[in-house]
Phi, psi and omega in degrees: 000123178296134180240169181272148186281333177225162184283128180301148179277352186281135165232141186256123181256341187221156178297323179305318178296319180294319180294316181299311183301312178300316178292325177299314183300313183289322180288327171297325173295317179297316172309310181297310182300319181297315183296320182291317180304316183293321181291320182295312177306316184295330180273356182081013181264078186293327182291319181287321181298314182300326175298315181297315175304315177302308177301318178304313178298323176295316176298317179306315179301315179300317183302312182299321188291321175302314185291319175298318174304313184294316177293327175293331180279347187079029185241141171271161185268114179284170179298143184290329188296342175293339192236348185300324184294336185267359180287146175306126183299339177299334183294343178243332189297319181297327176287319175304321184289327186254354187303328185261021185258146177279006181278347184286096172260175179295317177310310186288329172304311182289324178301319183286324173302318175304305176314313183295318174304314181293332175287323179298315176302317179299320182299315176297317182300322178301310184303315179303312184294330182274342189293132174274329183270128183295326175299320177295313179303318183296312181294319182292327173296320174297322174290327175297317174301321185290323177296322175294329181291319181299318187292326175300316172295316180294331172300320176293324178294323182293319180295316183296323176290326177297313174306312185296316177296328174293315181299325181276001178089356184274352180221053193262019176289145180272143179288153175274137187262355177213158182295321175298313178301322180295319182292322174300316181299313185291314175309310184295324185288318177303312182296317174299315176306313183296319178289318182300313187289321177305307186295320180290327179293321176299319177293326178295311180298319179297333180272005174081028182229073184291340178291309174301320177302315184296324175299312178295326174305308180301316173296325175295319174295324171301317184295310179311315180295337184273354196219147166251008182290142173297146175301148176285161182296329183207174172213174191284337181304336179295336183272353178282110188266357186287150176249002178273137185299331184284321177296325183290318181292321178304315181300325182294335182279341190299304184301325176293324174296319184299315184296326184293318181303316183286321184293315178299315181305317182293311178305324181281336186255339185264145174258003184283112180304322181294321172297316179300316180299307188296324178291321183294319179296316178296325180293315180303311179298317185290324174295324179300313177296316175300321178294326181294321182287326182295321179299326181291320174299322180290327176295323183289323183279347179293132180295147176290144169308144171316135174090357177270000000 
């Protein structure tokens, strides 16, 4: 179960506050999905945009359910701005980290949404434990159960998207069958990634982009620290003929994207708790690195201010 990284500062003293928090969680999700759907349309990624639009419609239904629940309690719904500051930052951070990545497919969008529903469950579970009023604890527990129901719906969408991507050839990585095999794969990929990023960093410096080169140098050092595997004799970056920083940065994402494919296939296939935990940790870390490269790509694509 996905948990929050830090203990939330929020404690609920009244039912009105609980209503406000529940409404703010759902409306923030709608805003996020709408923003990401527009961004995916702008990038021409219509299938991923459609996934966000579907999730937005689902969240609209959740908002209506919260408002109906509030009426049943005799409570009005306060303005979301009063409560947004107290929401766990993780509910938005995962979208912010990956929004600029080429890795964002419908399957991965649904996978992150499942994690966020589980984080919302963890937040409500915290409110239950911290509540001094039994009626507030009871209603917060009901909201927590509803978040688990939302997550279950999204899991069915996630699995359908995964099957579709595999049928279309976009998700054809085979799962790893043992924890030892998974660790060997991660070690080998980290060694490959370190060599790839070092080579591409040199080419970025030669192309006049020291900032991108510094990023890949940093990522290469991080990869070296994660593995004891020897560096491979060569890497696919040697076949990348472009001299443009954008193309070189996309090449830097590829070994990480391949690892993500295998990790996701493993998460869907294995019942082993130790393998699930290891694959989840590796996937979170790998996606974060892809997102850093994606943000650098966005910075390169962003027009310079007038007069620069």
